[in-house]
Biopython code that builds the backbone (N, CA, C, O; Angstrom):
import numpy as np
from Bio.PDB.StructureBuilder import StructureBuilder

atoms = [
    (1, "UNK", "N", (1.092, -0.984, -0.270)),
    (1, "UNK", "CA", (0.106, 0.065, -0.198)),
    (1, "UNK", "C", (1.055, 1.692, -0.177)),
    (1, "UNK", "O", (1.869, 2.167, 0.615)),
    (2, "UNK", "N", (0.797, 1.898, -0.729)),
    (2, "UNK", "CA", (1.013, 3.210, -0.603)),
    (2, "UNK", "C", (0.986, 4.224, -0.047)),
    (2, "UNK", "O", (-0.042, 4.749, -0.476)),
    (3, "UNK", "N", (1.727, 5.329, 1.104)),
    (3, "UNK", "CA", (1.784, 5.680, 2.492)),
    (3, "UNK", "C", (2.340, 7.447, 1.855)),
    (3, "UNK", "O", (3.320, 7.300, 1.124)),
    (4, "UNK", "N", (2.058, 8.475, 1.946)),
    (4, "UNK", "CA", (2.215, 9.676, 1.836)),
    (4, "UNK", "C", (2.647, 10.895, 2.339)),
    (4, "UNK", "O", (1.664, 11.589, 2.599)),
    (5, "UNK", "N", (3.401, 11.297, 2.519)),
    (5, "UNK", "CA", (4.117, 12.164, 4.036)),
    (5, "UNK", "C", (3.529, 13.340, 3.481)),
    (5, "UNK", "O", (3.701, 13.383, 2.263)),
    (6, "UNK", "N", (2.756, 14.521, 4.049)),
    (6, "UNK", "CA", (2.663, 15.705, 3.962)),
    (6, "UNK", "C", (3.728, 16.247, 4.673)),
    (6, "UNK", "O", (4.156, 15.944, 5.787)),
    (7, "UNK", "N", (4.370, 17.710, 3.290)),
    (7, "UNK", "CA", (5.747, 18.219, 4.003)),
    (7, "UNK", "C", (5.446, 19.797, 3.641)),
    (7, "UNK", "O", (4.695, 20.400, 2.874)),
    (8, "UNK", "N", (6.453, 20.133, 4.625)),
    (8, "UNK", "CA", (6.328, 21.495, 4.287)),
    (8, "UNK", "C", (7.653, 22.517, 4.064)),
    (8, "UNK", "O", (7.660, 23.089, 5.154)),
    (9, "UNK", "N", (8.648, 23.021, 3.388)),
    (9, "UNK", "CA", (10.467, 23.523, 3.403)),
    (9, "UNK", "C", (9.334, 24.660, 2.973)),
    (9, "UNK", "O", (8.463, 24.899, 2.137)),
    (10, "UNK", "N", (10.272, 25.414, 4.684)),
    (10, "UNK", "CA", (11.079, 27.080, 4.349)),
    (10, "UNK", "C", (11.770, 27.657, 2.994)),
    (10, "UNK", "O", (12.943, 27.379, 2.743)),
    (11, "UNK", "N", (11.311, 28.138, 2.488)),
    (11, "UNK", "CA", (12.554, 28.007, 0.933)),
    (11, "UNK", "C", (12.804, 29.737, 1.562)),
    (11, "UNK", "O", (13.869, 29.754, 0.944)),
    (12, "UNK", "N", (12.771, 30.757, 2.039)),
    (12, "UNK", "CA", (13.940, 31.424, 3.043)),
    (12, "UNK", "C", (15.236, 30.807, 3.190)),
    (12, "UNK", "O", (16.347, 31.335, 3.141)),
    (13, "UNK", "N", (14.827, 29.286, 3.428)),
    (13, "UNK", "CA", (16.437, 28.322, 4.193)),
    (13, "UNK", "C", (16.749, 28.273, 2.640)),
    (13, "UNK", "O", (17.977, 28.219, 2.582)),
    (14, "UNK", "N", (16.062, 28.264, 0.920)),
    (14, "UNK", "CA", (16.564, 27.197, 0.533)),
    (14, "UNK", "C", (18.207, 28.070, -0.111)),
    (14, "UNK", "O", (18.237, 29.260, -0.424)),
    (15, "UNK", "N", (19.155, 27.330, -0.164)),
    (15, "UNK", "CA", (20.311, 28.323, -0.755)),
    (15, "UNK", "C", (19.920, 28.547, -2.010)),
    (15, "UNK", "O", (19.562, 27.699, -2.827)),
    (16, "UNK", "N", (19.979, 29.472, -2.122)),
    (16, "UNK", "CA", (20.108, 30.215, -3.818)),
    (16, "UNK", "C", (21.300, 29.932, -4.926)),
    (16, "UNK", "O", (21.389, 29.722, -6.136)),
    (17, "UNK", "N", (21.677, 29.986, -4.423)),
    (17, "UNK", "CA", (23.295, 29.829, -5.527)),
    (17, "UNK", "C", (23.184, 28.309, -5.861)),
    (17, "UNK", "O", (23.483, 27.672, -6.871)),
    (18, "UNK", "N", (22.575, 27.901, -4.495)),
    (18, "UNK", "CA", (22.230, 25.858, -5.774)),
    (18, "UNK", "C", (21.074, 25.789, -6.401)),
    (18, "UNK", "O", (20.590, 24.899, -5.700)),
    (19, "UNK", "N", (20.020, 26.092, -7.383)),
    (19, "UNK", "CA", (19.755, 25.627, -6.934)),
    (19, "UNK", "C", (20.373, 25.984, -8.537)),
    (19, "UNK", "O", (21.173, 26.795, -9.004)),
    (20, "UNK", "N", (19.294, 24.615, -9.192)),
    (20, "UNK", "CA", (19.533, 24.211, -10.281)),
    (20, "UNK", "C", (18.559, 24.421, -11.433)),
    (20, "UNK", "O", (17.341, 24.246, -11.428)),
    (21, "UNK", "N", (19.708, 25.018, -12.865)),
    (21, "UNK", "CA", (18.704, 25.978, -13.567)),
    (21, "UNK", "C", (18.386, 24.775, -14.706)),
    (21, "UNK", "O", (19.455, 24.195, -14.896)),
    (22, "UNK", "N", (17.152, 24.085, -15.670)),
    (22, "UNK", "CA", (17.386, 23.559, -16.230)),
    (22, "UNK", "C", (16.443, 24.319, -17.292)),
    (22, "UNK", "O", (15.989, 25.434, -17.033)),
    (23, "UNK", "N", (16.144, 23.577, -18.640)),
    (23, "UNK", "CA", (15.332, 23.995, -20.038)),
    (23, "UNK", "C", (14.079, 24.152, -19.336)),
    (23, "UNK", "O", (13.402, 25.135, -19.637)),
    (24, "UNK", "N", (13.505, 23.083, -18.149)),
    (24, "UNK", "CA", (12.108, 23.933, -18.467)),
    (24, "UNK", "C", (11.638, 23.618, -16.869)),
    (24, "UNK", "O", (10.584, 23.029, -16.631)),
    (25, "UNK", "N", (12.421, 24.019, -15.963)),
    (25, "UNK", "CA", (12.855, 25.034, -15.138)),
    (25, "UNK", "C", (13.804, 25.067, -14.165)),
    (25, "UNK", "O", (15.027, 25.034, -14.302)),
    (26, "UNK", "N", (13.035, 25.146, -12.994)),
    (26, "UNK", "CA", (14.383, 25.689, -11.865)),
    (26, "UNK", "C", (14.472, 24.408, -10.346)),
    (26, "UNK", "O", (13.432, 23.980, -9.846)),
    (27, "UNK", "N", (15.577, 24.072, -9.942)),
    (27, "UNK", "CA", (14.895, 22.229, -9.571)),
    (27, "UNK", "C", (15.943, 22.932, -8.535)),
    (27, "UNK", "O", (16.850, 23.679, -8.904)),
    (28, "UNK", "N", (15.608, 22.485, -6.849)),
    (28, "UNK", "CA", (16.486, 22.535, -5.715)),
    (28, "UNK", "C", (16.368, 20.521, -5.837)),
    (28, "UNK", "O", (15.699, 19.689, -6.450)),
    (29, "UNK", "N", (17.330, 20.547, -4.964)),
    (29, "UNK", "CA", (18.088, 18.479, -5.178)),
    (29, "UNK", "C", (17.250, 18.970, -3.638)),
    (29, "UNK", "O", (17.077, 20.070, -3.112)),
    (30, "UNK", "N", (16.966, 17.958, -3.360)),
    (30, "UNK", "CA", (16.274, 17.320, -1.763)),
    (30, "UNK", "C", (16.562, 15.990, -1.182)),
    (30, "UNK", "O", (16.147, 15.011, -1.803)),
    (31, "UNK", "N", (17.348, 15.778, 0.149)),
    (31, "UNK", "CA", (17.311, 14.712, 0.747)),
    (31, "UNK", "C", (16.172, 14.424, 1.296)),
    (31, "UNK", "O", (15.563, 15.477, 1.108)),
    (32, "UNK", "N", (15.186, 13.473, 2.051)),
    (32, "UNK", "CA", (14.014, 13.525, 2.631)),
    (32, "UNK", "C", (14.221, 12.251, 3.425)),
    (32, "UNK", "O", (14.118, 11.231, 2.744)),
    (33, "UNK", "N", (14.555, 12.034, 5.032)),
    (33, "UNK", "CA", (14.387, 10.743, 5.433)),
    (33, "UNK", "C", (13.216, 10.984, 6.406)),
    (33, "UNK", "O", (12.756, 12.069, 6.762)),
    (34, "UNK", "N", (12.682, 9.264, 6.899)),
    (34, "UNK", "CA", (12.112, 9.432, 8.320)),
    (34, "UNK", "C", (12.924, 8.785, 8.822)),
    (34, "UNK", "O", (13.937, 8.126, 8.590)),
    (35, "UNK", "N", (12.029, 9.219, 9.867)),
    (35, "UNK", "CA", (13.034, 9.581, 11.800)),
    (35, "UNK", "C", (12.063, 7.928, 11.824)),
    (35, "UNK", "O", (11.014, 7.516, 11.329)),
    (36, "UNK", "N", (12.814, 7.553, 12.433)),
    (36, "UNK", "CA", (12.115, 5.879, 13.813)),
    (36, "UNK", "C", (10.664, 5.963, 14.334)),
    (36, "UNK", "O", (9.802, 5.090, 14.232)),
    (37, "UNK", "N", (10.536, 7.408, 15.020)),
    (37, "UNK", "CA", (10.028, 8.362, 15.777)),
    (37, "UNK", "C", (9.032, 9.368, 14.938)),
    (37, "UNK", "O", (9.093, 9.900, 13.829)),
    (38, "UNK", "N", (8.029, 9.363, 16.081)),
    (38, "UNK", "CA", (7.429, 10.695, 16.044)),
    (38, "UNK", "C", (8.763, 11.975, 16.775)),
    (38, "UNK", "O", (9.583, 11.882, 17.688)),
    (39, "UNK", "N", (8.451, 12.913, 15.954)),
    (39, "UNK", "CA", (9.193, 13.836, 16.950)),
    (39, "UNK", "C", (8.162, 14.913, 18.184)),
    (39, "UNK", "O", (7.162, 14.215, 18.353)),
    (40, "UNK", "N", (8.027, 15.892, 18.841)),
    (40, "UNK", "CA", (7.585, 16.006, 19.743)),
    (40, "UNK", "C", (6.042, 17.050, 18.590)),
    (40, "UNK", "O", (4.854, 17.082, 18.913)),
    (41, "UNK", "N", (6.467, 17.514, 17.725)),
    (41, "UNK", "CA", (5.351, 17.758, 17.230)),
    (41, "UNK", "C", (4.170, 16.801, 16.179)),
    (41, "UNK", "O", (3.128, 17.047, 15.573)),
    (42, "UNK", "N", (5.076, 15.586, 16.412)),
    (42, "UNK", "CA", (4.582, 14.450, 15.181)),
    (42, "UNK", "C", (5.097, 14.667, 13.750)),
    (42, "UNK", "O", (4.356, 14.226, 12.872)),
    (43, "UNK", "N", (6.242, 15.273, 13.352)),
    (43, "UNK", "CA", (6.838, 15.348, 12.089)),
    (43, "UNK", "C", (7.342, 13.238, 11.974)),
    (43, "UNK", "O", (7.611, 12.631, 13.011)),
    (44, "UNK", "N", (7.351, 12.786, 11.090)),
    (44, "UNK", "CA", (8.408, 11.457, 10.660)),
    (44, "UNK", "C", (9.191, 11.960, 9.916)),
    (44, "UNK", "O", (9.831, 11.025, 9.435)),
    (45, "UNK", "N", (9.563, 12.934, 9.493)),
    (45, "UNK", "CA", (10.516, 12.693, 8.056)),
    (45, "UNK", "C", (10.724, 14.535, 8.395)),
    (45, "UNK", "O", (10.018, 15.489, 8.721)),
    (46, "UNK", "N", (12.323, 14.209, 8.031)),
    (46, "UNK", "CA", (13.252, 15.427, 7.877)),
    (46, "UNK", "C", (14.168, 15.508, 6.504)),
    (46, "UNK", "O", (15.006, 14.755, 6.009)),
    (47, "UNK", "N", (13.471, 17.097, 6.036)),
    (47, "UNK", "CA", (13.749, 17.444, 4.202)),
    (47, "UNK", "C", (14.883, 18.277, 4.869)),
    (47, "UNK", "O", (14.733, 18.833, 5.957)),
    (48, "UNK", "N", (16.007, 18.321, 4.151)),
    (48, "UNK", "CA", (17.354, 19.173, 3.838)),
    (48, "UNK", "C", (17.850, 18.862, 2.537)),
    (48, "UNK", "O", (18.045, 17.757, 2.032)),
    (49, "UNK", "N", (18.121, 20.640, 1.813)),
    (49, "UNK", "CA", (18.442, 21.030, 0.994)),
    (49, "UNK", "C", (20.006, 20.215, 0.588)),
    (49, "UNK", "O", (20.838, 20.375, 1.481)),
    (50, "UNK", "N", (20.602, 19.216, -0.856)),
    (50, "UNK", "CA", (21.521, 19.093, -0.714)),
    (50, "UNK", "C", (21.870, 19.990, -1.891)),
    (50, "UNK", "O", (21.150, 20.763, -2.523)),
    (51, "UNK", "N", (23.826, 19.536, -2.095)),
    (51, "UNK", "CA", (23.996, 20.229, -3.165)),
    (51, "UNK", "C", (25.852, 19.954, -2.925)),
    (51, "UNK", "O", (26.428, 19.771, -1.853)),
    (52, "UNK", "N", (26.580, 20.018, -4.606)),
    (52, "UNK", "CA", (27.610, 19.547, -4.103)),
    (52, "UNK", "C", (29.033, 21.183, -3.978)),
    (52, "UNK", "O", (29.286, 22.083, -4.779)),
    (53, "UNK", "N", (29.571, 20.869, -2.676)),
    (53, "UNK", "CA", (30.677, 22.000, -2.316)),
    (53, "UNK", "C", (32.028, 21.513, -2.984)),
    (53, "UNK", "O", (32.547, 20.693, -2.228)),
    (54, "UNK", "N", (32.934, 21.754, -4.339)),
    (54, "UNK", "CA", (34.349, 20.999, -4.496)),
    (54, "UNK", "C", (33.907, 19.531, -4.786)),
    (54, "UNK", "O", (33.125, 19.103, -5.636)),
    (55, "UNK", "N", (34.778, 18.759, -3.644)),
    (55, "UNK", "CA", (34.008, 17.028, -4.226)),
    (55, "UNK", "C", (33.815, 16.717, -2.875)),
    (55, "UNK", "O", (34.535, 15.862, -2.357)),
    (56, "UNK", "N", (32.840, 17.359, -2.153)),
    (56, "UNK", "CA", (32.274, 16.499, -1.039)),
    (56, "UNK", "C", (30.669, 17.379, -0.589)),
    (56, "UNK", "O", (30.719, 18.570, -0.281)),
    (57, "UNK", "N", (29.319, 16.615, -0.610)),
    (57, "UNK", "CA", (28.339, 16.770, -0.834)),
    (57, "UNK", "C", (27.932, 17.502, 0.964)),
    (57, "UNK", "O", (28.471, 16.988, 1.944)),
    (58, "UNK", "N", (27.270, 18.312, 1.071)),
    (58, "UNK", "CA", (26.779, 19.490, 2.487)),
    (58, "UNK", "C", (25.615, 18.987, 1.688)),
    (58, "UNK", "O", (25.454, 18.273, 0.699)),
    (59, "UNK", "N", (24.571, 19.926, 2.868)),
    (59, "UNK", "CA", (22.885, 19.551, 3.278)),
    (59, "UNK", "C", (23.164, 20.370, 4.583)),
    (59, "UNK", "O", (24.093, 20.577, 5.364)),
    (60, "UNK", "N", (21.669, 20.773, 4.368)),
    (60, "UNK", "CA", (21.355, 21.240, 5.598)),
    (60, "UNK", "C", (19.094, 21.744, 5.463)),
    (60, "UNK", "O", (18.412, 21.900, 4.450)),
    (61, "UNK", "N", (18.696, 21.826, 6.918)),
    (61, "UNK", "CA", (17.560, 21.383, 6.848)),
    (61, "UNK", "C", (16.498, 22.423, 6.466)),
    (61, "UNK", "O", (16.267, 23.432, 7.131)),
    (62, "UNK", "N", (16.224, 22.271, 5.967)),
    (62, "UNK", "CA", (14.748, 23.226, 4.696)),
    (62, "UNK", "C", (13.768, 23.187, 5.261)),
    (62, "UNK", "O", (13.053, 24.178, 5.115)),
    (63, "UNK", "N", (13.040, 21.619, 6.521)),
    (63, "UNK", "CA", (11.568, 21.418, 6.209)),
    (63, "UNK", "C", (11.662, 20.045, 6.805)),
    (63, "UNK", "O", (12.731, 19.504, 7.086)),
    (64, "UNK", "N", (10.090, 19.344, 7.037)),
    (64, "UNK", "CA", (9.682, 18.685, 7.247)),
    (64, "UNK", "C", (8.329, 18.398, 7.140)),
    (64, "UNK", "O", (7.477, 19.186, 6.730)),
    (65, "UNK", "N", (8.043, 16.666, 7.708)),
    (65, "UNK", "CA", (7.328, 15.891, 6.880)),
    (65, "UNK", "C", (6.564, 15.241, 8.330)),
    (65, "UNK", "O", (7.173, 14.903, 9.345)),
    (66, "UNK", "N", (4.941, 15.165, 8.097)),
    (66, "UNK", "CA", (3.798, 14.393, 8.959)),
    (66, "UNK", "C", (3.656, 12.812, 8.185)),
    (66, "UNK", "O", (4.142, 12.280, 7.187)),
    (67, "UNK", "N", (2.994, 12.542, 8.938)),
    (67, "UNK", "CA", (2.364, 11.403, 8.879)),
    (67, "UNK", "C", (0.834, 11.893, 7.777)),
    (67, "UNK", "O", (0.166, 12.887, 8.063)),
    (68, "UNK", "N", (0.514, 11.023, 6.590)),
    (68, "UNK", "CA", (-0.379, 11.288, 5.506)),
    (68, "UNK", "C", (-1.537, 10.403, 5.099)),
    (68, "UNK", "O", (-2.219, 9.966, 6.026)),
    (69, "UNK", "N", (-1.812, 10.126, 4.084)),
    (69, "UNK", "CA", (-2.553, 8.844, 3.915)),
    (69, "UNK", "C", (-1.726, 7.420, 4.204)),
    (69, "UNK", "O", (-0.500, 7.412, 4.306)),
    (70, "UNK", "N", (-2.437, 6.380, 4.308)),
    (70, "UNK", "CA", (-1.996, 5.209, 4.017)),
    (70, "UNK", "C", (-1.017, 5.035, 5.333)),
    (70, "UNK", "O", (0.085, 4.575, 5.032)),
    (71, "UNK", "N", (-1.169, 5.262, 6.468)),
    (71, "UNK", "CA", (-0.040, 5.159, 8.125)),
    (71, "UNK", "C", (-0.675, 4.312, 8.826)),
    (71, "UNK", "O", (-0.384, 3.149, 9.105)),
    (72, "UNK", "N", (-1.750, 5.073, 9.162)),
    (72, "UNK", "CA", (-3.020, 4.726, 10.405)),
    (72, "UNK", "C", (-4.489, 4.828, 9.349)),
    (72, "UNK", "O", (-5.331, 5.704, 9.545)),
    (73, "UNK", "N", (-4.550, 4.363, 8.844)),
    (73, "UNK", "CA", (-6.119, 4.612, 8.197)),
    (73, "UNK", "C", (-6.395, 2.940, 8.598)),
    (73, "UNK", "O", (-7.427, 2.815, 9.258)),
    (74, "UNK", "N", (-5.859, 1.977, 8.396)),
    (74, "UNK", "CA", (-6.283, 0.528, 9.304)),
    (74, "UNK", "C", (-6.116, -0.180, 10.565)),
    (74, "UNK", "O", (-5.209, -0.997, 10.723)),
    (75, "UNK", "N", (-7.223, 0.199, 11.741)),
    (75, "UNK", "CA", (-6.626, -0.129, 13.122)),
    (75, "UNK", "C", (-6.815, -1.485, 12.820)),
    (75, "UNK", "O", (-7.210, -1.924, 11.739)),
    (76, "UNK", "N", (-6.324, -2.553, 14.468)),
    (76, "UNK", "CA", (-6.489, -3.892, 14.046)),
    (76, "UNK", "C", (-8.060, -3.984, 14.259)),
    (76, "UNK", "O", (-8.541, -4.893, 13.583)),
    (77, "UNK", "N", (-8.914, -3.340, 14.959)),
    (77, "UNK", "CA", (-9.808, -3.153, 15.178)),
    (77, "UNK", "C", (-10.645, -3.968, 14.317)),
    (77, "UNK", "O", (-11.148, -5.083, 14.451)),
    (78, "UNK", "N", (-10.654, -2.831, 13.116)),
    (78, "UNK", "CA", (-11.024, -3.216, 11.628)),
    (78, "UNK", "C", (-10.530, -4.673, 11.185)),
    (78, "UNK", "O", (-11.025, -5.123, 10.152)),
    (79, "UNK", "N", (-10.012, -5.102, 11.571)),
    (79, "UNK", "CA", (-9.437, -6.370, 10.535)),
    (79, "UNK", "C", (-10.250, -7.455, 11.563)),
    (79, "UNK", "O", (-10.049, -7.729, 12.746)),
    (80, "UNK", "N", (-11.339, -7.989, 10.509)),
    (80, "UNK", "CA", (-12.026, -9.176, 11.023)),
    (80, "UNK", "C", (-10.813, -10.592, 10.137)),
    (80, "UNK", "O", (-9.932, -10.483, 9.285)),
    (81, "UNK", "N", (-11.151, -11.308, 10.589)),
    (81, "UNK", "CA", (-10.582, -12.356, 11.151)),
    (81, "UNK", "C", (-11.487, -13.304, 10.234)),
    (81, "UNK", "O", (-12.673, -13.068, 10.466)),
    (82, "UNK", "N", (-11.298, -14.402, 9.168)),
    (82, "UNK", "CA", (-12.357, -14.885, 8.394)),
    (82, "UNK", "C", (-12.652, -15.907, 9.898)),
    (82, "UNK", "O", (-13.806, -15.664, 10.251)),
    (83, "UNK", "N", (-12.013, -16.913, 10.840)),
    (83, "UNK", "CA", (-13.330, -17.470, 11.360)),
    (83, "UNK", "C", (-14.371, -16.622, 12.053)),
    (83, "UNK", "O", (-15.455, -17.098, 12.389)),
    (84, "UNK", "N", (-14.003, -15.249, 12.283)),
    (84, "UNK", "CA", (-14.836, -15.184, 13.028)),
    (84, "UNK", "C", (-15.862, -13.897, 12.499)),
    (84, "UNK", "O", (-16.503, -13.020, 13.078)),
    (85, "UNK", "N", (-15.633, -14.314, 10.999)),
    (85, "UNK", "CA", (-16.844, -13.397, 9.857)),
    (85, "UNK", "C", (-18.137, -13.688, 10.229)),
    (85, "UNK", "O", (-18.164, -14.413, 11.223)),
    (86, "UNK", "N", (-19.304, -13.363, 9.760)),
    (86, "UNK", "CA", (-20.426, -13.862, 9.878)),
    (86, "UNK", "C", (-20.203, -14.664, 8.396)),
    (86, "UNK", "O", (-19.422, -14.270, 7.529)),
    (87, "UNK", "N", (-21.038, -15.846, 8.296)),
    (87, "UNK", "CA", (-21.480, -17.019, 7.653)),
    (87, "UNK", "C", (-22.602, -16.898, 6.868)),
    (87, "UNK", "O", (-23.775, -16.777, 7.224)),
    (88, "UNK", "N", (-22.044, -16.951, 5.571)),
    (88, "UNK", "CA", (-23.447, -16.807, 4.930)),
    (88, "UNK", "C", (-24.717, -17.462, 4.868)),
    (88, "UNK", "O", (-24.514, -18.645, 5.140)),
    (89, "UNK", "N", (-26.087, -17.235, 4.612)),
    (89, "UNK", "CA", (-26.792, -17.823, 5.052)),
    (89, "UNK", "C", (-27.517, -18.391, 3.877)),
    (89, "UNK", "O", (-27.742, -17.892, 2.774)),
    (90, "UNK", "N", (-27.842, -19.606, 4.399)),
    (90, "UNK", "CA", (-28.348, -20.232, 3.243)),
    (90, "UNK", "C", (-29.824, -20.229, 3.549)),
    (90, "UNK", "O", (-30.272, -20.404, 4.682)),
    (91, "UNK", "N", (-30.771, -19.958, 2.150)),
    (91, "UNK", "CA", (-32.307, -19.427, 1.852)),
    (91, "UNK", "C", (-32.827, -20.500, 1.725)),
    (91, "UNK", "O", (-32.241, -21.527, 2.068)),
    (92, "UNK", "N", (-34.096, -20.504, 1.181)),
    (92, "UNK", "CA", (-35.191, -21.502, 0.906)),
    (92, "UNK", "C", (-35.374, -20.942, -0.401)),
    (92, "UNK", "O", (-34.632, -19.959, -0.402)),
    (93, "UNK", "N", (-35.947, -21.013, -1.518)),
    (93, "UNK", "CA", (-36.308, -20.101, -2.825)),
    (93, "UNK", "C", (-37.014, -21.134, -3.614)),
    (93, "UNK", "O", (-37.075, -22.363, -3.569)),
    (94, "UNK", "N", (-37.521, -20.216, -4.346)),
    (94, "UNK", "CA", (-38.310, -21.640, -5.405)),
    (94, "UNK", "C", (-37.137, -21.056, -6.850)),
    (94, "UNK", "O", (-36.823, -22.082, -7.454)),
    (95, "UNK", "N", (-36.456, -19.805, -7.523)),
    (95, "UNK", "CA", (-35.711, -19.628, -8.083)),
    (95, "UNK", "C", (-34.596, -21.071, -8.229)),
    (95, "UNK", "O", (-34.125, -21.755, -7.320)),
    (96, "UNK", "N", (-34.392, -21.212, -9.876)),
    (96, "UNK", "CA", (-34.087, -21.958, -10.115)),
    (96, "UNK", "C", (-31.977, -22.209, -10.241)),
    (96, "UNK", "O", (-31.148, -23.056, -10.573)),
    (97, "UNK", "N", (-32.062, -20.905, -9.747)),
    (97, "UNK", "CA", (-30.774, -20.902, -9.183)),
    (97, "UNK", "C", (-30.276, -20.167, -7.816)),
    (97, "UNK", "O", (-29.103, -20.262, -7.455)),
]
sb = StructureBuilder()
sb.init_structure("model")
sb.init_model(0)
sb.init_chain("A")
sb.init_seg("    ")
for serial, (resi, resn, name, xyz) in enumerate(atoms, 1):
    if name == "N":
        sb.init_residue(resn, " ", resi, " ")
    sb.init_atom(name, np.array(xyz, "f"), 0.0, 1.0, " ", f" {name:<3s}", serial, name[0])
structure = sb.get_structure()
């Protein structure tokens, strides 16, 4: 099942000198990581701008993300084991099928 992370970045924190100007637009390279646990604000992901300086790659924090669709949509109580599901009832009918 797909999962969605809703994220926000602070565009004022983007280092403009590392924007990539292409034929169809201007791009920013980012790294997104998923944390093992939610932080105190409910964020599960962090976002950094990544760029190359000389021979090294550097990055700095520009935003975060929270759980979206697909993370907690199915609760354990919503899952009914097959053996406890109600059986189909047989009915007497004059129908030929």
